[in-house]
C-alpha positions in Angstrom: 0.0 0.0 0.0 2.9 2.4 0.8 4.3 1.9 -2.7 0.8 2.6 -4.2 0.6 5.9 -2.4 4.0 7.0 -3.7 3.0 5.9 -7.2 -0.2 8.0 -6.8 1.9 10.9 -5.6 4.2 10.8 -8.6 1.3 10.4 -11.1 -0.4 13.5 -9.5 2.6 15.7 -9.1 4.5 15.1 -12.3 1.9 16.6 -14.7 1.3 19.6 -12.5 5.1 20.3 -12.3 5.2 20.2 -16.1 2.2 22.5 -16.4 3.8 24.8 -13.9 6.6 25.7 -16.3 4.1 27.1 -18.8 2.0 29.2 -16.5 2.3 32.9 -15.9 3.1 34.5 -12.5 -0.3 34.5 -10.8 -1.4 31.1 -12.0 2.1 29.7 -11.4 1.9 30.8 -7.7 -1.5 29.2 -7.2 -0.6 25.9 -8.8 2.7 26.0 -7.0 1.0 26.2 -3.7 -1.4 23.4 -4.7 1.8 21.3 -5.3 3.1 22.3 -1.9 -0.1 21.2 -0.3 0.2 17.8 -2.0 3.8 17.5 -0.7 2.6 18.4 2.8 -0.2 15.9 2.6 2.2 13.1 1.8 4.4 14.0 4.7 1.5 14.4 7.2 -0.1 11.1 6.1 3.1 9.3 7.2 3.2 11.3 10.4 -0.5 10.7 11.2 0.0 6.9 10.6 2.8 7.0 13.2 0.8 9.0 15.7 -2.2 6.6 15.2 0.0 3.6 16.2 1.4 5.5 19.2 -2.2 6.0 20.5 -3.2 2.3 20.0 -5.2 2.9 16.9 -7.8 5.1 18.6 -9.1 6.7 15.5 -11.7 8.9 17.1 -9.3 10.4 19.7 -6.5 10.9 17.1 -8.7 12.5 14.4 -10.4 14.9 16.9 -7.4 16.0 19.0 -4.1 15.2 17.3 -4.4 15.2 13.5 -6.2 18.6 13.3 -3.2 20.2 15.0 -0.5 18.4 12.9 -2.3 19.1 9.7 -3.1 22.7 10.3 0.5 23.5 11.5 2.2 21.9 8.5 -0.4 23.3 6.0 0.2 26.8 7.4 4.0 26.8 7.4 4.4 27.5 3.6 1.8 30.3 3.9 3.6 31.9 6.9 6.9 31.8 5.1 5.4 33.4 2.0 3.8 36.2 4.1 7.0 36.9 6.0 9.3 36.9 3.0 7.1 38.5 0.3 3.8 40.2 0.9 1.0 41.1 3.2 -1.5 41.4 0.4 -4.7 39.9 1.7 -6.1 38.5 -1.5 -2.8 36.9 -2.6 -2.3 35.3 0.8 -5.9 33.9 0.9 -5.5 32.6 -2.7 -2.2 30.7 -2.0 -3.5 29.5 1.4 -6.7 28.1 -0.1 -4.7 26.5 -2.9 -2.4 24.8 -0.4 -5.4 23.5 1.6 -7.1 22.2 -1.5 -3.9 20.5 -2.8 -3.6 18.9 0.7 -7.2 17.7 0.5 -6.9 16.4 -3.0 -4.1 14.0 -2.2 -5.6 13.1 1.2 -8.8 12.1 -0.6 -6.8 10.0 -3.1 -4.9 8.2 -0.3 -8.1 7.4 1.6 -9.6 6.2 -1.7 -6.9 3.7 -2.4 -6.8 2.5 1.2 -10.6 1.9 1.2 -11.2 1.2 -2.5 -13.7 -1.7 -1.8 -16.0 0.4 0.5 -16.1 3.9 -1.0 -19.2 5.1 -2.7 -20.4 8.1 -4.8 -21.8 9.6 -1.6 -18.4 9.3 0.0 -16.9 11.1 -3.0 -19.4 13.9 -2.8 -18.8 14.4 0.9 -15.0 14.3 0.7 -15.0 16.6 -2.3 -17.5 19.3 -1.2 -17.2 19.1 2.5 -13.9 17.7 3.8 -11.8 19.2 1.0 -13.5 22.5 1.5 -12.8 22.4 5.2 -9.1 22.1 4.5 -9.2 25.0 2.1 -11.2 27.2 4.5 -8.9 26.5 7.5 -5.7 27.4 5.6 -7.3 30.4 3.9 -8.3 31.7 7.4 -4.6 31.5 8.4 -3.6 33.4 5.2 -6.3 36.0 5.8 -5.1 36.5 9.4 -1.4 36.8 8.3 -2.2 39.8 6.2 -2.9 41.7 9.5 -0.1 40.1 11.5 2.5 41.1 8.9 1.6 44.7 9.4 1.6 44.5 13.2 4.9 42.9 14.1 4.2 42.9 17.9 1.3 40.5 17.2 3.4 38.0 15.2 4.0 35.3 17.8 0.7 35.5 19.7 -1.2 36.2 16.5 0.3 33.2 14.6 -0.4 31.0 17.6 -4.0 32.2 17.7 -4.5 31.6 14.0 -3.2 28.0 14.3 -5.3 27.3 17.3 -8.4 28.7 15.5 -7.8 26.5 12.5 -7.1 23.4 14.6 -10.3 23.9 16.7 -12.4 24.4 13.6 -10.8 21.3 12.0 -11.3 19.3 15.2 -15.0 20.3 15.5 -15.6 19.2 11.9 -13.9 15.8 12.5 -15.9 15.3 15.7 -19.2 16.2 14.1 -18.8 14.0 11.0 -18.1 11.0 13.3 -21.1 11.7 15.6 -24.9 11.5 15.3 -24.8 15.1 14.1 -22.7 14.3 11.0 -24.9 16.3 8.7 -24.1 19.4 10.6 -20.5 18.6 10.0 -21.0 18.1 6.3 -22.6 21.6 5.8 -20.2 23.4 8.2 -17.5 24.2 5.6 -20.0 25.4 3.0 -21.6 27.6 5.7 -18.2 29.2 6.2 -17.2 29.3 2.6 -20.2 31.0 1.1 -20.0 34.2 3.2 -16.2 34.4 2.4 -17.0 34.0 -1.3 -19.8 36.7 -1.1 -17.4 39.1 0.6 -14.7 38.6 -2.0 -17.2 39.0 -4.8 -18.5 42.2 -3.3 -15.0 43.6 -2.8 -14.0 42.8 -6.4 -17.2 44.3 -7.7 -16.5 47.5 -5.7 -13.0 47.7 -7.2 -14.3 47.4 -10.7 -16.8 50.1 -10.1 -14.2 52.4 -8.5 -11.9 51.9 -11.5 -14.5 53.0 -14.0 
């Protein structure tokens, strides 16, 4: 199974790397962070497997208290580095952060698919695609959004970064807890309930910019 995961990784990453060379700056940055998210997903999948064995295979405990922390920290690191070294532009940070989260979720979904190929259904695919994957994107995008403020206020860097990671980890943990409980349908709609207002806000802001430029 480990070899199959690495084969899947190569088959996913190789075409994206080749495409990356043909893209222009903005698109290249977005696809590049999707690739980073895929790399992080591969690393964290190995880490989470180790952690699961350390906690005697207690899937509920690990997925609600341990993996949300490890996943959100490692997803956020590339975004924090980009914010510190390059820009505090809110739109750009949210875009690359969301791309990293979606890249992470894409590969995570593929790993789970090959590990449970005999039991997955179309319903599973819809939930993983529109709920779990969106949750990963929203959590990382929230960190990117917050970093646009922290970068401008250096005194808030340490406590602000910690707060962003805690927020993302708690949100992630609540989602994992809900989808494994009797209230799983609330968990399924939670990412969409968060994503839609963000989307509406960004659409309104872009519309205002267009009208202002006229």
